[in-house]
C-alpha positions, 0 to 999 in steps of 0.5 A: 183204520187204525190210529196212525194208519194212511189209505192212499188210493190212486188211479191208474193215471198213475200207475200208468203214467209213461215217460219218453221211452214209453217206460210206463210208472209201474212197469219197470224193475223198481217199484216206485209208487211202493217206495213212495208209498212207503216213505216215512211222513208227517203229514198225508198231504207231504206224503200226497207232495212226494208221491206226485213229484216222482210220477212228475220227474219221471214222466218228464216231458212226456204228455199227460195220456189219462188223469191222475187223480190220488187221495190220502186219509190218515187216522190220526185218533 
């Protein structure tokens, strides 16, 4: 990683999260995860919270069927 680069690792629980209409987070026309990751955040923690909130907002009240793991790493120097 070069200085300033960010690495985001996630499990299939993130991309396979389903809403009440049984639509999967990553299969919609809108590339939601890519859009969330592309945002500009001062801290990697903020990026992680943004992604988590986007997934939770998409899922709504639908029951989670898989574990979700999200790891963010940013090189400072």
